[in-house]
CHARMM-style PDB file with segment names, atoms N, HN, CA, C and O in Angstrom:
ATOM      1  N   MET     1      12.148  53.360  32.707  1.00  0.00      PROA
ATOM      2  CA  MET     1      12.635  54.725  32.649  1.00  0.00      PROA
ATOM      3  C   MET     1      13.659  54.958  33.760  1.00  0.00      PROA
ATOM      4  O   MET     1      14.583  55.755  33.600  1.00  0.00      PROA
ATOM      5  N   ALA     2      13.494  54.268  34.872  1.00  0.00      PROA
ATOM      6  HN  ALA     2      12.744  53.620  35.002  1.00  0.00      PROA
ATOM      7  CA  ALA     2      14.420  54.447  35.989  1.00  0.00      PROA
ATOM      8  C   ALA     2      15.840  54.048  35.610  1.00  0.00      PROA
ATOM      9  O   ALA     2      16.798  54.707  36.015  1.00  0.00      PROA
ATOM     10  N   GLN     3      15.982  52.979  34.837  1.00  0.00      PROA
ATOM     11  HN  GLN     3      15.204  52.444  34.508  1.00  0.00      PROA
ATOM     12  CA  GLN     3      17.323  52.552  34.422  1.00  0.00      PROA
ATOM     13  C   GLN     3      17.963  53.572  33.487  1.00  0.00      PROA
ATOM     14  O   GLN     3      19.176  53.776  33.526  1.00  0.00      PROA
ATOM     15  N   LEU     4      17.161  54.207  32.656  1.00  0.00      PROA
ATOM     16  HN  LEU     4      16.175  54.041  32.624  1.00  0.00      PROA
ATOM     17  CA  LEU     4      17.656  55.169  31.682  1.00  0.00      PROA
ATOM     18  C   LEU     4      18.004  56.509  32.315  1.00  0.00      PROA
ATOM     19  O   LEU     4      19.022  57.113  31.977  1.00  0.00      PROA
ATOM     20  N   THR     5      17.162  56.974  33.233  1.00  0.00      PROA
ATOM     21  HN  THR     5      16.335  56.484  33.507  1.00  0.00      PROA
ATOM     22  CA  THR     5      17.331  58.322  33.784  1.00  0.00      PROA
ATOM     23  C   THR     5      17.854  58.367  35.207  1.00  0.00      PROA
ATOM     24  O   THR     5      18.349  59.399  35.660  1.00  0.00      PROA
ATOM     25  N   GLY     6      17.746  57.249  35.914  1.00  0.00      PROA
ATOM     26  HN  GLY     6      17.344  56.410  35.546  1.00  0.00      PROA
ATOM     27  CA  GLY     6      18.135  57.256  37.321  1.00  0.00      PROA
ATOM     28  C   GLY     6      17.057  57.820  38.221  1.00  0.00      PROA
ATOM     29  O   GLY     6      17.283  58.015  39.415  1.00  0.00      PROA
ATOM     30  N   LEU     7      15.882  58.087  37.661  1.00  0.00      PROA
ATOM     31  HN  LEU     7      15.698  57.930  36.690  1.00  0.00      PROA
ATOM     32  CA  LEU     7      14.768  58.638  38.432  1.00  0.00      PROA
ATOM     33  C   LEU     7      13.617  57.650  38.460  1.00  0.00      PROA
ATOM     34  O   LEU     7      13.301  57.019  37.452  1.00  0.00      PROA
ATOM     35  N   GLU     8      12.996  57.522  39.614  1.00  0.00      PROA
ATOM     36  HN  GLU     8      13.252  58.036  40.433  1.00  0.00      PROA
ATOM     37  CA  GLU     8      11.798  56.706  39.738  1.00  0.00      PROA
ATOM     38  C   GLU     8      10.601  57.544  39.273  1.00  0.00      PROA
ATOM     39  O   GLU     8      10.687  58.766  39.157  1.00  0.00      PROA
ATOM     40  N   THR     9       9.499  56.864  39.013  1.00  0.00      PROA
ATOM     41  HN  THR     9       9.430  55.871  39.107  1.00  0.00      PROA
ATOM     42  CA  THR     9       8.308  57.540  38.492  1.00  0.00      PROA
ATOM     43  C   THR     9       7.876  58.710  39.365  1.00  0.00      PROA
ATOM     44  O   THR     9       7.569  59.782  38.845  1.00  0.00      PROA
ATOM     45  N   ASP    10       7.847  58.525  40.676  1.00  0.00      PROA
ATOM     46  HN  ASP    10       8.096  57.654  41.098  1.00  0.00      PROA
ATOM     47  CA  ASP    10       7.404  59.607  41.552  1.00  0.00      PROA
ATOM     48  C   ASP    10       8.331  60.822  41.465  1.00  0.00      PROA
ATOM     49  O   ASP    10       7.875  61.956  41.617  1.00  0.00      PROA
ATOM     50  N   GLN    11       9.614  60.598  41.225  1.00  0.00      PROA
ATOM     51  HN  GLN    11       9.984  59.677  41.102  1.00  0.00      PROA
ATOM     52  CA  GLN    11      10.548  61.711  41.091  1.00  0.00      PROA
ATOM     53  C   GLN    11      10.323  62.460  39.774  1.00  0.00      PROA
ATOM     54  O   GLN    11      10.429  63.686  39.733  1.00  0.00      PROA
ATOM     55  N   ILE    12      10.018  61.736  38.710  1.00  0.00      PROA
ATOM     56  HN  ILE    12       9.933  60.740  38.744  1.00  0.00      PROA
ATOM     57  CA  ILE    12       9.771  62.353  37.405  1.00  0.00      PROA
ATOM     58  C   ILE    12       8.527  63.231  37.460  1.00  0.00      PROA
ATOM     59  O   ILE    12       8.488  64.295  36.841  1.00  0.00      PROA
ATOM     60  N   LEU    13       7.514  62.791  38.197  1.00  0.00      PROA
ATOM     61  HN  LEU    13       7.546  61.927  38.700  1.00  0.00      PROA
ATOM     62  CA  LEU    13       6.240  63.503  38.231  1.00  0.00      PROA
ATOM     63  C   LEU    13       6.192  64.659  39.211  1.00  0.00      PROA
ATOM     64  O   LEU    13       5.228  65.425  39.201  1.00  0.00      PROA
ATOM     65  N   LYS    14       7.196  64.808  40.052  1.00  0.00      PROA
ATOM     66  HN  LYS    14       7.979  64.186  40.060  1.00  0.00      PROA
ATOM     67  CA  LYS    14       7.231  65.933  40.988  1.00  0.00      PROA
ATOM     68  C   LYS    14       7.384  67.239  40.218  1.00  0.00      PROA
ATOM     69  O   LYS    14       7.991  67.264  39.147  1.00  0.00      PROA
ATOM     70  N   PRO    15       6.836  68.322  40.761  1.00  0.00      PROA
ATOM     71  CA  PRO    15       7.007  69.622  40.102  1.00  0.00      PROA
ATOM     72  C   PRO    15       8.482  70.029  40.066  1.00  0.00      PROA
ATOM     73  O   PRO    15       9.276  69.627  40.917  1.00  0.00      PROA
ATOM     74  N   GLY    16       8.816  70.814  39.091  1.00  0.00      PROA
ATOM     75  HN  GLY    16       8.171  71.141  38.400  1.00  0.00      PROA
ATOM     76  CA  GLY    16      10.170  71.339  38.988  1.00  0.00      PROA
ATOM     77  C   GLY    16      10.740  71.162  37.598  1.00  0.00      PROA
ATOM     78  O   GLY    16      10.246  70.362  36.804  1.00  0.00      PROA
ATOM     79  N   LYS    17      11.779  71.914  37.318  1.00  0.00      PROA
ATOM     80  HN  LYS    17      12.180  72.565  37.963  1.00  0.00      PROA
ATOM     81  CA  LYS    17      12.397  71.872  35.995  1.00  0.00      PROA
ATOM     82  C   LYS    17      13.869  71.463  36.074  1.00  0.00      PROA
ATOM     83  O   LYS    17      14.698  71.947  35.303  1.00  0.00      PROA
ATOM     84  N   GLN    18      14.179  70.583  37.000  1.00  0.00      PROA
ATOM     85  HN  GLN    18      13.505  70.190  37.626  1.00  0.00      PROA
ATOM     86  CA  GLN    18      15.543  70.096  37.098  1.00  0.00      PROA
ATOM     87  C   GLN    18      15.883  69.325  35.819  1.00  0.00      PROA
ATOM     88  O   GLN    18      15.008  68.725  35.194  1.00  0.00      PROA
ATOM     89  N   ALA    19      17.141  69.350  35.448  1.00  0.00      PROA
ATOM     90  HN  ALA    19      17.851  69.837  35.955  1.00  0.00      PROA
ATOM     91  CA  ALA    19      17.581  68.765  34.176  1.00  0.00      PROA
ATOM     92  C   ALA    19      17.156  67.305  34.017  1.00  0.00      PROA
ATOM     93  O   ALA    19      16.688  66.920  32.946  1.00  0.00      PROA
ATOM     94  N   GLY    20      17.304  66.500  35.041  1.00  0.00      PROA
ATOM     95  HN  GLY    20      17.684  66.812  35.912  1.00  0.00      PROA
ATOM     96  CA  GLY    20      16.938  65.087  34.955  1.00  0.00      PROA
ATOM     97  C   GLY    20      15.452  64.882  34.721  1.00  0.00      PROA
ATOM     98  O   GLY    20      15.047  64.027  33.934  1.00  0.00      PROA
ATOM     99  N   ARG    21      14.651  65.669  35.406  1.00  0.00      PROA
ATOM    100  HN  ARG    21      14.979  66.364  36.045  1.00  0.00      PROA
ATOM    101  CA  ARG    21      13.198  65.574  35.229  1.00  0.00      PROA
ATOM    102  C   ARG    21      12.779  66.038  33.835  1.00  0.00      PROA
ATOM    103  O   ARG    21      11.934  65.416  33.192  1.00  0.00      PROA
ATOM    104  N   LEU    22      13.372  67.123  33.382  1.00  0.00      PROA
ATOM    105  HN  LEU    22      14.059  67.628  33.905  1.00  0.00      PROA
ATOM    106  CA  LEU    22      13.063  67.653  32.057  1.00  0.00      PROA
ATOM    107  C   LEU    22      13.422  66.636  30.976  1.00  0.00      PROA
ATOM    108  O   LEU    22      12.661  66.440  30.028  1.00  0.00      PROA
ATOM    109  N   TYR    23      14.561  65.999  31.116  1.00  0.00      PROA
ATOM    110  HN  TYR    23      15.179  66.157  31.886  1.00  0.00      PROA
ATOM    111  CA  TYR    23      15.023  64.964  30.184  1.00  0.00      PROA
ATOM    112  C   TYR    23      14.012  63.811  30.144  1.00  0.00      PROA
ATOM    113  O   TYR    23      13.581  63.396  29.068  1.00  0.00      PROA
ATOM    114  N   ALA    24      13.642  63.301  31.311  1.00  0.00      PROA
ATOM    115  HN  ALA    24      13.992  63.638  32.185  1.00  0.00      PROA
ATOM    116  CA  ALA    24      12.733  62.162  31.401  1.00  0.00      PROA
ATOM    117  C   ALA    24      11.347  62.516  30.883  1.00  0.00      PROA
ATOM    118  O   ALA    24      10.756  61.747  30.125  1.00  0.00      PROA
ATOM    119  N   ARG    25      10.828  63.651  31.277  1.00  0.00      PROA
ATOM    120  HN  ARG    25      11.308  64.276  31.893  1.00  0.00      PROA
ATOM    121  CA  ARG    25       9.496  64.060  30.827  1.00  0.00      PROA
ATOM    122  C   ARG    25       9.451  64.271  29.318  1.00  0.00      PROA
ATOM    123  O   ARG    25       8.474  63.905  28.666  1.00  0.00      PROA
ATOM    124  N   SER    26      10.491  64.851  28.774  1.00  0.00      PROA
ATOM    125  HN  SER    26      11.285  65.149  29.304  1.00  0.00      PROA
ATOM    126  CA  SER    26      10.537  65.094  27.332  1.00  0.00      PROA
ATOM    127  C   SER    26      10.547  63.786  26.553  1.00  0.00      PROA
ATOM    128  O   SER    26       9.825  63.646  25.566  1.00  0.00      PROA
ATOM    129  N   LEU    27      11.359  62.827  26.990  1.00  0.00      PROA
ATOM    130  HN  LEU    27      11.946  62.941  27.792  1.00  0.00      PROA
ATOM    131  CA  LEU    27      11.366  61.519  26.333  1.00  0.00      PROA
ATOM    132  C   LEU    27      10.006  60.849  26.433  1.00  0.00      PROA
ATOM    133  O   LEU    27       9.503  60.310  25.447  1.00  0.00      PROA
ATOM    134  N   LEU    28       9.411  60.880  27.612  1.00  0.00      PROA
ATOM    135  HN  LEU    28       9.820  61.318  28.413  1.00  0.00      PROA
ATOM    136  CA  LEU    28       8.097  60.260  27.801  1.00  0.00      PROA
ATOM    137  C   LEU    28       7.050  60.904  26.888  1.00  0.00      PROA
ATOM    138  O   LEU    28       6.231  60.207  26.289  1.00  0.00      PROA
ATOM    139  N   CYS    29       7.081  62.210  26.787  1.00  0.00      PROA
ATOM    140  HN  CYS    29       7.746  62.776  27.274  1.00  0.00      PROA
ATOM    141  CA  CYS    29       6.125  62.920  25.944  1.00  0.00      PROA
ATOM    142  C   CYS    29       6.309  62.518  24.480  1.00  0.00      PROA
ATOM    143  O   CYS    29       5.337  62.203  23.793  1.00  0.00      PROA
ATOM    144  N   HSD    30       7.536  62.529  24.013  1.00  0.00      PROA
ATOM    145  HN  HSD    30       8.326  62.785  24.571  1.00  0.00      PROA
ATOM    146  CA  HSD    30       7.826  62.143  22.627  1.00  0.00      PROA
ATOM    147  C   HSD    30       7.378  60.719  22.349  1.00  0.00      PROA
ATOM    148  O   HSD    30       6.696  60.467  21.355  1.00  0.00      PROA
ATOM    149  N   TRP    31       7.752  59.790  23.209  1.00  0.00      PROA
ATOM    150  HN  TRP    31       8.306  59.994  24.016  1.00  0.00      PROA
ATOM    151  CA  TRP    31       7.416  58.382  22.985  1.00  0.00      PROA
ATOM    152  C   TRP    31       5.917  58.136  23.106  1.00  0.00      PROA
ATOM    153  O   TRP    31       5.373  57.325  22.357  1.00  0.00      PROA
ATOM    154  N   ALA    32       5.239  58.806  24.018  1.00  0.00      PROA
ATOM    155  HN  ALA    32       5.680  59.465  24.627  1.00  0.00      PROA
ATOM    156  CA  ALA    32       3.791  58.628  24.169  1.00  0.00      PROA
ATOM    157  C   ALA    32       3.059  59.094  22.918  1.00  0.00      PROA
ATOM    158  O   ALA    32       2.154  58.416  22.430  1.00  0.00      PROA
ATOM    159  N   ILE    33       3.445  60.232  22.412  1.00  0.00      PROA
ATOM    160  HN  ILE    33       4.180  60.783  22.809  1.00  0.00      PROA
ATOM    161  CA  ILE    33       2.802  60.761  21.209  1.00  0.00      PROA
ATOM    162  C   ILE    33       3.096  59.862  20.017  1.00  0.00      PROA
ATOM    163  O   ILE    33       2.195  59.539  19.243  1.00  0.00      PROA
ATOM    164  N   ARG    34       4.348  59.459  19.867  1.00  0.00      PROA
ATOM    165  HN  ARG    34       5.080  59.721  20.496  1.00  0.00      PROA
ATOM    166  CA  ARG    34       4.727  58.609  18.739  1.00  0.00      PROA
ATOM    167  C   ARG    34       4.029  57.261  18.782  1.00  0.00      PROA
ATOM    168  O   ARG    34       3.549  56.781  17.755  1.00  0.00      PROA
ATOM    169  N   SER    35       3.964  56.641  19.956  1.00  0.00      PROA
ATOM    170  HN  SER    35       4.354  57.030  20.790  1.00  0.00      PROA
ATOM    171  CA  SER    35       3.363  55.312  20.048  1.00  0.00      PROA
ATOM    172  C   SER    35       1.847  55.355  19.860  1.00  0.00      PROA
ATOM    173  O   SER    35       1.243  54.343  19.506  1.00  0.00      PROA
ATOM    174  N   SER    36       1.228  56.509  20.092  1.00  0.00      PROA
ATOM    175  HN  SER    36       1.719  57.331  20.380  1.00  0.00      PROA
ATOM    176  CA  SER    36      -0.211  56.631  19.897  1.00  0.00      PROA
ATOM    177  C   SER    36      -0.571  56.894  18.441  1.00  0.00      PROA
ATOM    178  O   SER    36      -1.739  56.825  18.059  1.00  0.00      PROA
ATOM    179  N   GLY    37       0.443  57.197  17.629  1.00  0.00      PROA
ATOM    180  HN  GLY    37       1.392  57.254  17.939  1.00  0.00      PROA
ATOM    181  CA  GLY    37       0.198  57.481  16.215  1.00  0.00      PROA
ATOM    182  C   GLY    37      -0.247  58.910  15.962  1.00  0.00      PROA
ATOM    183  O   GLY    37      -0.583  59.269  14.833  1.00  0.00      PROA
ATOM    184  N   MET    38      -0.251  59.713  16.992  1.00  0.00      PROA
ATOM    185  HN  MET    38       0.022  59.422  17.908  1.00  0.00      PROA
ATOM    186  CA  MET    38      -0.666  61.105  16.846  1.00  0.00      PROA
ATOM    187  C   MET    38       0.533  61.968  16.474  1.00  0.00      PROA
ATOM    188  O   MET    38       1.683  61.557  16.628  1.00  0.00      PROA
ATOM    189  N   THR    39       0.251  63.141  15.994  1.00  0.00      PROA
ATOM    190  HN  THR    39      -0.683  63.474  15.869  1.00  0.00      PROA
ATOM    191  CA  THR    39       1.299  64.119  15.775  1.00  0.00      PROA
ATOM    192  C   THR    39       1.010  65.294  16.696  1.00  0.00      PROA
ATOM    193  O   THR    39      -0.148  65.654  16.910  1.00  0.00      PROA
ATOM    194  N   ALA    40       2.027  65.870  17.221  1.00  0.00      PROA
ATOM    195  HN  ALA    40       2.968  65.579  17.047  1.00  0.00      PROA
ATOM    196  CA  ALA    40       1.840  67.004  18.122  1.00  0.00      PROA
ATOM    197  C   ALA    40       3.033  67.939  17.988  1.00  0.00      PROA
ATOM    198  O   ALA    40       4.157  67.508  17.731  1.00  0.00      PROA
ATOM    199  N   ALA    41       2.774  69.181  18.162  1.00  0.00      PROA
ATOM    200  HN  ALA    41       1.861  69.532  18.370  1.00  0.00      PROA
ATOM    201  CA  ALA    41       3.824  70.176  18.090  1.00  0.00      PROA
ATOM    202  C   ALA    41       3.961  70.840  19.453  1.00  0.00      PROA
ATOM    203  O   ALA    41       3.563  71.990  19.638  1.00  0.00      PROA
ATOM    204  N   THR    42       4.520  70.114  20.391  1.00  0.00      PROA
ATOM    205  HN  THR    42       4.843  69.180  20.241  1.00  0.00      PROA
ATOM    206  CA  THR    42       4.756  70.686  21.715  1.00  0.00      PROA
ATOM    207  C   THR    42       6.259  70.776  21.938  1.00  0.00      PROA
ATOM    208  O   THR    42       7.036  70.015  21.361  1.00  0.00      PROA
ATOM    209  N   ARG    43       6.639  71.688  22.758  1.00  0.00      PROA
ATOM    210  HN  ARG    43       6.008  72.306  23.228  1.00  0.00      PROA
ATOM    211  CA  ARG    43       8.071  71.828  23.064  1.00  0.00      PROA
ATOM    212  C   ARG    43       8.640  70.545  23.631  1.00  0.00      PROA
ATOM    213  O   ARG    43       9.731  70.118  23.254  1.00  0.00      PROA
ATOM    214  N   ALA    44       7.898  69.933  24.538  1.00  0.00      PROA
ATOM    215  HN  ALA    44       7.011  70.280  24.844  1.00  0.00      PROA
ATOM    216  CA  ALA    44       8.382  68.710  25.183  1.00  0.00      PROA
ATOM    217  C   ALA    44       8.569  67.597  24.163  1.00  0.00      PROA
ATOM    218  O   ALA    44       9.560  66.869  24.217  1.00  0.00      PROA
ATOM    219  N   ALA    45       7.628  67.455  23.231  1.00  0.00      PROA
ATOM    220  HN  ALA    45       6.823  68.047  23.187  1.00  0.00      PROA
ATOM    221  CA  ALA    45       7.737  66.403  22.221  1.00  0.00      PROA
ATOM    222  C   ALA    45       8.934  66.648  21.305  1.00  0.00      PROA
ATOM    223  O   ALA    45       9.686  65.720  21.008  1.00  0.00      PROA
ATOM    224  N   TYR    46       9.111  67.871  20.865  1.00  0.00      PROA
ATOM    225  HN  TYR    46       8.500  68.624  21.107  1.00  0.00      PROA
ATOM    226  CA  TYR    46      10.267  68.188  20.022  1.00  0.00      PROA
ATOM    227  C   TYR    46      11.579  67.985  20.780  1.00  0.00      PROA
ATOM    228  O   TYR    46      12.549  67.455  20.239  1.00  0.00      PROA
ATOM    229  N   ARG    47      11.589  68.414  22.036  1.00  0.00      PROA
ATOM    230  HN  ARG    47      10.801  68.844  22.476  1.00  0.00      PROA
ATOM    231  CA  ARG    47      12.793  68.250  22.858  1.00  0.00      PROA
ATOM    232  C   ARG    47      13.077  66.766  23.058  1.00  0.00      PROA
ATOM    233  O   ARG    47      14.229  66.340  22.970  1.00  0.00      PROA
ATOM    234  N   GLY    48      12.047  65.981  23.323  1.00  0.00      PROA
ATOM    235  HN  GLY    48      11.112  66.327  23.394  1.00  0.00      PROA
ATOM    236  CA  GLY    48      12.213  64.540  23.485  1.00  0.00      PROA
ATOM    237  C   GLY    48      12.712  63.873  22.223  1.00  0.00      PROA
ATOM    238  O   GLY    48      13.544  62.968  22.290  1.00  0.00      PROA
ATOM    239  N   GLU    49      12.221  64.302  21.076  1.00  0.00      PROA
ATOM    240  HN  GLU    49      11.545  65.037  21.022  1.00  0.00      PROA
ATOM    241  CA  GLU    49      12.678  63.758  19.797  1.00  0.00      PROA
ATOM    242  C   GLU    49      14.161  64.055  19.590  1.00  0.00      PROA
ATOM    243  O   GLU    49      14.912  63.191  19.138  1.00  0.00      PROA
ATOM    244  N   ALA    50      14.578  65.261  19.915  1.00  0.00      PROA
ATOM    245  HN  ALA    50      13.968  65.963  20.283  1.00  0.00      PROA
ATOM    246  CA  ALA    50      15.991  65.637  19.792  1.00  0.00      PROA
ATOM    247  C   ALA    50      16.864  64.846  20.761  1.00  0.00      PROA
ATOM    248  O   ALA    50      17.963  64.422  20.402  1.00  0.00      PROA
ATOM    249  N   ILE    51      16.384  64.647  21.977  1.00  0.00      PROA
ATOM    250  HN  ILE    51      15.492  64.991  22.269  1.00  0.00      PROA
ATOM    251  CA  ILE    51      17.129  63.862  22.970  1.00  0.00      PROA
ATOM    252  C   ILE    51      17.295  62.432  22.486  1.00  0.00      PROA
ATOM    253  O   ILE    51      18.391  61.873  22.540  1.00  0.00      PROA
ATOM    254  N   ALA    52      16.207  61.842  22.012  1.00  0.00      PROA
ATOM    255  HN  ALA    52      15.317  62.296  21.968  1.00  0.00      PROA
ATOM    256  CA  ALA    52      16.253  60.455  21.532  1.00  0.00      PROA
ATOM    257  C   ALA    52      17.245  60.313  20.373  1.00  0.00      PROA
ATOM    258  O   ALA    52      18.007  59.349  20.320  1.00  0.00      PROA
ATOM    259  N   ALA    53      17.231  61.265  19.458  1.00  0.00      PROA
ATOM    260  HN  ALA    53      16.612  62.049  19.502  1.00  0.00      PROA
ATOM    261  CA  ALA    53      18.155  61.219  18.321  1.00  0.00      PROA
ATOM    262  C   ALA    53      19.598  61.417  18.771  1.00  0.00      PROA
ATOM    263  O   ALA    53      20.489  60.683  18.341  1.00  0.00      PROA
ATOM    264  N   ALA    54      19.830  62.389  19.621  1.00  0.00      PROA
ATOM    265  HN  ALA    54      19.107  62.985  19.970  1.00  0.00      PROA
ATOM    266  CA  ALA    54      21.191  62.700  20.071  1.00  0.00      PROA
ATOM    267  C   ALA    54      21.805  61.567  20.883  1.00  0.00      PROA
ATOM    268  O   ALA    54      23.003  61.302  20.788  1.00  0.00      PROA
ATOM    269  N   ASP    55      20.975  60.899  21.683  1.00  0.00      PROA
ATOM    270  HN  ASP    55      20.001  61.114  21.761  1.00  0.00      PROA
ATOM    271  CA  ASP    55      21.469  59.830  22.552  1.00  0.00      PROA
ATOM    272  C   ASP    55      21.236  58.437  21.965  1.00  0.00      PROA
ATOM    273  O   ASP    55      21.479  57.429  22.628  1.00  0.00      PROA
ATOM    274  N   SER    56      20.762  58.390  20.710  1.00  0.00      PROA
ATOM    275  HN  SER    56      20.564  59.210  20.172  1.00  0.00      PROA
ATOM    276  CA  SER    56      20.476  57.116  20.017  1.00  0.00      PROA
ATOM    277  C   SER    56      19.563  56.216  20.851  1.00  0.00      PROA
ATOM    278  O   SER    56      19.853  55.037  21.054  1.00  0.00      PROA
ATOM    279  N   LEU    57      18.465  56.785  21.326  1.00  0.00      PROA
ATOM    280  HN  LEU    57      18.230  57.743  21.161  1.00  0.00      PROA
ATOM    281  CA  LEU    57      17.510  56.054  22.152  1.00  0.00      PROA
ATOM    282  C   LEU    57      16.300  55.660  21.317  1.00  0.00      PROA
ATOM    283  O   LEU    57      15.818  56.445  20.501  1.00  0.00      PROA
ATOM    284  N   GLU    58      15.817  54.453  21.524  1.00  0.00      PROA
ATOM    285  HN  GLU    58      16.208  53.815  22.187  1.00  0.00      PROA
ATOM    286  CA  GLU    58      14.630  53.984  20.822  1.00  0.00      PROA
ATOM    287  C   GLU    58      13.639  53.405  21.807  1.00  0.00      PROA
ATOM    288  O   GLU    58      14.020  52.807  22.814  1.00  0.00      PROA
ATOM    289  N   LEU    59      12.385  53.585  21.513  1.00  0.00      PROA
ATOM    290  HN  LEU    59      12.076  54.071  20.695  1.00  0.00      PROA
ATOM    291  CA  LEU    59      11.334  52.977  22.313  1.00  0.00      PROA
ATOM    292  C   LEU    59      11.099  51.580  21.782  1.00  0.00      PROA
ATOM    293  O   LEU    59      10.864  51.392  20.589  1.00  0.00      PROA
ATOM    294  N   ILE    60      11.161  50.605  22.662  1.00  0.00      PROA
ATOM    295  HN  ILE    60      11.351  50.757  23.632  1.00  0.00      PROA
ATOM    296  CA  ILE    60      10.891  49.234  22.288  1.00  0.00      PROA
ATOM    297  C   ILE    60       9.484  48.911  22.752  1.00  0.00      PROA
ATOM    298  O   ILE    60       9.212  48.823  23.949  1.00  0.00      PROA
ATOM    299  N   GLU    61       8.605  48.738  21.796  1.00  0.00      PROA
ATOM    300  HN  GLU    61       8.826  48.809  20.823  1.00  0.00      PROA
ATOM    301  CA  GLU    61       7.213  48.469  22.134  1.00  0.00      PROA
ATOM    302  C   GLU    61       7.012  46.969  22.288  1.00  0.00      PROA
ATOM    303  O   GLU    61       7.450  46.175  21.456  1.00  0.00      PROA
ATOM    304  N   ARG    62       6.344  46.605  23.364  1.00  0.00      PROA
ATOM    305  HN  ARG    62       5.988  47.250  24.039  1.00  0.00      PROA
ATOM    306  CA  ARG    62       6.067  45.201  23.639  1.00  0.00      PROA
ATOM    307  C   ARG    62       4.606  44.914  23.388  1.00  0.00      PROA
ATOM    308  O   ARG    62       3.735  45.724  23.709  1.00  0.00      PROA
ATOM    309  N   GLN    63       4.350  43.787  22.827  1.00  0.00      PROA
ATOM    310  HN  GLN    63       5.056  43.129  22.566  1.00  0.00      PROA
ATOM    311  CA  GLN    63       2.969  43.341  22.609  1.00  0.00      PROA
ATOM    312  C   GLN    63       2.547  42.539  23.819  1.00  0.00      PROA
ATOM    313  O   GLN    63       3.270  41.646  24.261  1.00  0.00      PROA
ATOM    314  N   ASN    64       1.391  42.847  24.351  1.00  0.00      PROA
ATOM    315  HN  ASN    64       0.803  43.572  23.992  1.00  0.00      PROA
ATOM    316  CA  ASN    64       0.859  42.082  25.486  1.00  0.00      PROA
ATOM    317  C   ASN    64       0.433  40.699  25.011  1.00  0.00      PROA
ATOM    318  O   ASN    64      -0.247  40.563  23.994  1.00  0.00      PROA
ATOM    319  N   ALA    65       0.833  39.692  25.745  1.00  0.00      PROA
ATOM    320  HN  ALA    65       1.385  39.802  26.571  1.00  0.00      PROA
ATOM    321  CA  ALA    65       0.486  38.319  25.354  1.00  0.00      PROA
ATOM    322  C   ALA    65      -0.818  37.888  25.946  1.00  0.00      PROA
ATOM    323  OT1 ALA    65      -1.257  36.761  25.717  1.00  0.00      PROA
TER     324      ALA     65
END
């Protein structure tokens, strides 16, 4: 996530609604929900889905060996 957003994990998790944090949190929320197979109707998930579509971003899931 740091390469994509320029923010380290501790910066993403800090309180606040700065644009970079909001972007990163929204993507994380969308990808976490999608990868779990659940459906959710949260603002963050919808915002993350829109960000991923607009920026042509995809989650690449890795299988643990």
